N, C-alpha and C positions, 0 to 999 in steps of 0.2 A: 145299410146296403150289404148284400151278400158278396163276399170277397171271392175272387177267382181262385179256384183250387188247381185246375189243370186245363190245358188246351190240347186236344187231340187232333192231329192232322188227318188229311184224307188218305185212306188206305187204297191199295190196288183193287181194281174192279174184278168181278167174275160173273159168270152167267148162272142163273138159277133156272133149270130147265132150258127150253129154247125161247122163252118169252120175256125174260126179265134180266137185263144187264144191270147188276147191282154193285153198290159199294156198301159194305157193312160198317156204317159209321159208329155204331155202338155195339159192343159185345162184352158180356160179363167175363169171358175168359181173358180178354185182352186188358180190360180196365179194372177187373176185380168186382165180383158181385156185391161186396159190401159197400163199394163206392157209388154204385149206380142203382141200388135197390130203391123201389120195387121194379125197376126196368131191367130187362135182360139183353135186348138186342134191338137194333134199328137198321133196316136195309133201305137204301135210297135207290130206286130203280129208274133209270133214264136220267134226263130226258133222252129218248131214243126214237128215231123215226123208222117205222116198219113199212115195207112195201105191201101193197095188196096181196092177199094170198087166199088159197082155198081151205087150207087146213089150219085151224086155230093153234096158235103157239101158246105155251104156258108150262105148267107143272102138273104132271099126272099124280096118281094116288100117293099120298104121304100121310104120316101119322103126326098127331100132336097129343101131348098129355101134360097136365100139371100147370098150365099157364093160359094166357089169353093172347090172341093175335089181333092187332088193330091195323086195318088197311085203309089208307087215305089216298084217294085217286085225285091227282091234279089234272091230268090229261089222259084221254083214252077211255077204255071201258073193259071191264072184266066180267066173266061169268064164273060161278062157283057151284059146287054141289058136294054133298058129304054123306056119310054112312047113317045119318039120322033121317035121311030123306029130304033134307032142306036144300035149298039152292036159290039162286037169284042173280041179279045184275048189279054191279057197282059202277056208277057213272061219275062224270067229272064233278068234283066237290063232295061226293058221297063218302061215307065211312062205313066199313063193316067191322063190327066189334064182335069177335068170336071167342067164346069161352070153350076151350078144349076140355078143361076140367078132368074128369075121369077117363077121357080118351075119345078120339074121333079120327076117322079116315076122311081125307079131304082132297079135293083137286081144284085148281083154278087156272083158267085160260083166258086169252083175249076173247071178247064177245064175238059172236058170229058177224055182227054188223061191222065192228071195228076191223076184224080180220079181212073182210071183203073190200073195205074202202082204204085200209091202211091209215097211217098217220102217226102223230107223236104220242108216246106213252111216257107218263111220269107218275110215280106213286111212291109212297113209303109204306113199309110194314114194320110195326113196333110190336115187340113181345113184352108183355107185362106179367110179372110173376104173381102167383096165387099163394096166399098163406097156407100152411099145412092143413088147417081146418077146412079149406075149400078146394084142395087139390083133386078131390073126387066129386066135385060139383057136376051135375048133369051138363052135357054139351048143349050149347045154346048160341043163338045169334041175336045181335042187335043191328038192325039196318038203320043207319043214321043218314037221312037224305040231306042234301045241301040246303034245301029250303027250311029244314027244321033245326039247323045249327045256327045259333045266334051270331051275328056279325056286328061287332061293336066298333064304332069309329074312334080312332085316337084323336087327341086334341090337336088343334092347329093343322088339320088335314094331313097328319103325319102318316096315316095308313089305317089299318083296322086289325082287330083280333077276332078270329072265329073261335068260339068256345065249344070245342068238341066234348070235353069232359071237365068237371070241376066248376069253379066259379071265377068270374072276372067282373069286378065292379058291379056286383048285384045281378049279373047275368049268369044263368046256370046252363051248362051244357047238357045235352040229352042223354049222354052215356051213363049207364048205371055201372058202378065199379065196386069191387069187393073191399078195397082199401081206398083211402082218400088220395085222389089223383087229379092233377090239372093237365090237360092237353090243349094247347092253344096254337092255332094256325095263324101266324103273324105275318103281315106285310108292312114294311116300313119304307117310306118314300125317300129318295135321295135327298140328302141334306137335312133330313128331319130327325127328331129324337123322341124317345119315349122312356118313361119310367114305369116298369111293370111290377105290380105288387105280388109278392110270392110268400107263402106261409113260412113263418119261423119253424125251423126243424125239418123242413122238407128237403130231400134230395132234389137238386135243381140242375137241369141240363138245358143248354141252348144249342140247338142244331141249326147251323147255317147251310141251307140248301142251295142258295144262290145269292150273290151280292157280297158286299163287304161292309162290315159293321165295326164300330169302335165300342167296346164293352167297358162299362164303368169308367169311361174317360181315359183308359190306360192301355188297352190291348186291342190291336187290329186283328180281326178274324175274317177269313175268306171262305169261299165255296167249299162245301163238303168237310167242314170242321165242326167239332163239338167242344163247347165250353162247359166245364164242371165247376160248380160253385160250392163254397162251404155252406153248411146247413144253417149257421147262424146268420141273422139278418132277414130283412123283409122286402127287399127291393132290388131290381136289376135295371141298370141304366144302359140304354142302347142309342147309338147314333149311326145312321146309314150314310156311307160315302156314296153309294149308288143304290138303286132300288133293290131291296132285299126280301127274300122269302125265307122265313124262319119257322122253327117249331120250338116252343117253350114247353118243357116237360117238368113237372114237379110232382113229388109224391111222398107220402109217409113211408119211411123205410120199413121193410119187413126184416126184423132181426132174427132170421133163421138161417140154418145152413142151406146152401144151394149146391145141388149135385145134378149136373146135366150130362146127358148122353144123346147126341143127335136130336131127335124130336121130343125127348122126354126131359122135363126139369122137375126134379123131386127134392127131397130133403136128405136122402141117404142112398148109399150104393144098394142096399137091400131093396129099397123102394124102386130103384131103376130095374133091378132084376125082376121084381114083381110086375112092373109095367110091361116088360117084354113077355113074361109068362101070360099075362092077361091078354095081350095081343094074339099070342099063339093059340090061345083057347077061344078066340073069336069074340072076346068081350066088347071090342070096339065096333062090331058090326061089319058090314061090307058095302061097297059101292056097286050098284047094279051096272051092267055093261050098257 
């Protein structure tokens, strides 16, 4: 069993643009990049109810380079487009896995339909680091639809695991990753328990988005908290005191320096300067009006 290393409580919330009230549950500057590698950050947006409107809310043009963003929508609907000419809609249960790689300009807003009808929005966005060899990979998208994500029932009707990336008991997630990663969307019913197998040597993080769970029979963890585990061991035990919505993240650590500045995550200060210079030279393209 993987021993608990640390428990991080819920931070204060803030707004990203005018469309996403978030709590940054996971950040490499607060927790130390070496402790959460290959992950960098996780924002939990909502749940928040928006009134019907005419103008879509969201985040306008912004940069990314050197990592990937993974957006999982629980409720609501988003629309996005970028400087490669790509775009699309992310609906409930869908995941957008975006490789920023060598650089991209991007924007994301509530969809037109969601804006007009209003409703509840809840989503998470995870940042995943890229190793040095892949930081200049071409920008790309993986659109992972709800119907294509395996949903595996837990024993004794305890809940289910949706396998977004990696493997769970012989089921493979649809995401293609640059380094070995598991991303599991877990629901655990009140009064039920589960033992989740996690690879030896992986960084392992449990994100409690809603509900209360007892971890490894010893620690009670509530809404908006993150549990970090030691890398040794191959299992995590969970018991839900009430219905719980969880994310289980595990990944092979990237043993390289992490230097971040705003939307750029590279391996050195010199590479950060180069990232800014590349942007100023127009290397990342542009979004059409």
